[in-house]
C-alpha positions as CSV (number, residue, x, y, z in Angstrom):
1,M,104.9,91.6,123.1
2,I,103.7,88.3,121.7
3,F,101.2,88.2,118.8
4,K,99.2,85.2,117.7
5,F,97.9,84.8,114.2
6,S,94.6,83.8,115.6
7,D,94.2,87.3,117.2
8,T,94.4,89.1,113.8
9,D,91.6,91.1,112.2
10,T,90.7,91.2,108.5
11,E,90.6,94.3,106.3
12,A,89.5,94.4,102.7
13,Q,90.8,96.9,100.2
14,G,88.9,96.8,96.9
15,N,88.2,93.5,95.3
16,S,91.8,92.2,95.2
17,L,93.5,92.8,98.5
18,V,92.7,91.1,101.8
19,R,94.9,91.7,104.8
20,K,95.2,90.1,108.2
21,R,97.1,92.3,110.5
22,I,98.9,91.3,113.7
23,I,99.9,94.8,114.6
24,T,97.7,97.7,113.3
25,Q,98.2,101.0,115.2
26,T,100.3,99.5,118.1
27,H,103.7,99.5,116.4
28,T,106.6,101.5,117.8
29,E,108.2,104.5,116.1
30,Q,111.2,102.4,115.3
31,I,109.6,99.3,113.7
32,S,106.2,98.0,112.5
33,L,105.1,94.6,111.4
34,T,102.1,93.6,109.3
35,W,101.1,90.0,108.5
36,A,99.1,90.0,105.3
37,F,97.4,87.9,102.6
38,M,97.4,89.3,99.1
39,Y,95.3,88.1,96.2
40,G,95.7,90.5,93.3
41,A,97.9,93.5,92.7
42,H,99.5,96.2,94.9
43,G,99.9,99.3,92.9
44,K,103.3,101.0,92.5
45,V,104.2,103.2,95.5
46,V,107.2,104.8,97.1
47,N,107.8,105.4,100.8
48,D,110.4,108.1,101.7
49,L,110.3,107.4,105.4
50,S,110.9,103.7,105.9
51,D,113.0,100.8,104.6
52,R,110.9,97.7,104.1
53,A,111.5,94.0,104.2
54,Y,108.9,91.6,102.8
55,F,109.2,88.0,104.0
56,I,107.1,85.7,101.8
57,I,105.6,83.0,104.0
58,A,103.7,81.1,101.3
59,G,102.3,81.5,97.7
60,E,103.7,82.9,94.5
61,G,104.0,86.5,93.2
62,N,106.0,89.0,91.3
63,F,107.8,92.1,92.6
64,E,109.2,95.1,90.8
65,V,111.6,97.1,92.9
66,G,113.1,100.1,91.1
67,D,114.4,98.6,87.8
68,E,114.6,95.0,89.1
69,K,111.8,92.5,88.5
70,G,111.5,89.0,89.8
71,S,109.2,86.2,91.0
72,V,108.9,85.2,94.7
73,N,107.8,82.1,96.5
74,G,107.5,81.1,100.2
75,G,110.8,81.6,102.0
76,D,112.0,84.5,99.8
77,V,112.8,88.0,101.2
78,V,112.4,91.3,99.3
79,L,114.3,94.4,100.6
80,I,113.0,97.8,99.6
81,P,115.1,100.8,100.5
82,K,113.2,104.0,101.3
83,G,112.7,106.2,98.3
84,V,112.6,103.3,95.8
85,P,109.3,102.7,94.0
86,Y,107.9,99.2,94.0
87,A,104.8,97.1,93.1
88,F,103.8,93.5,93.4
89,D,101.1,91.0,92.6
90,G,100.2,87.4,93.1
91,H,98.6,85.1,95.7
92,I,100.9,85.4,98.7
93,T,101.0,85.4,102.4
94,Y,103.7,87.7,103.8
95,V,105.1,89.7,106.7
96,V,106.2,93.3,106.0
97,I,108.5,95.1,108.4
98,N,109.0,98.8,108.2
99,A,111.9,100.6,109.9
100,P,111.3,103.2,111.2
101,G,107.7,102.2,111.9
102,F,105.0,102.7,109.2
103,V,103.3,106.1,109.3
104,P,99.8,106.2,107.6
105,G,99.8,108.4,104.5
106,S,103.6,107.9,103.9
107,D,103.1,105.8,100.8
108,H,102.8,107.8,97.6
109,A,101.4,106.3,94.3
110,V,103.8,106.2,91.4
111,R,102.8,105.9,87.7
C-alpha cells in the first residue's frame, strides 16, 4: 500500500490538537501508522495493547515517558512500551506506529 500525504484528511480534537491521518481505520491487526500535526498538549495516557514509536518529523516538543522526561526535535524517535504512561506537548509533526495495530478505545487516561 502506498500512502501520499496529499491524500490525508484533517481531524480536530478540542482547540489544541489537529491531526492529519494517512491511515485511519485501514490499518492491519499487526501494525498501524498515523501521520499527525500536534499544536498543544496530549494528556497522559497508557496503552496496554500496543508498543508505540513516535518519529518526530519537524517541530519541537516535550515527552514524558514513565519517569523519563525530555525534549524532542525533528529526526528524534520516542519509543513507548505497552503499559507505560506517557504525555507530550509542543508544536510537532510526527508519525506514530503502533504494533500491534491501534484499537480505538485502548488508550486510558492517567492522572
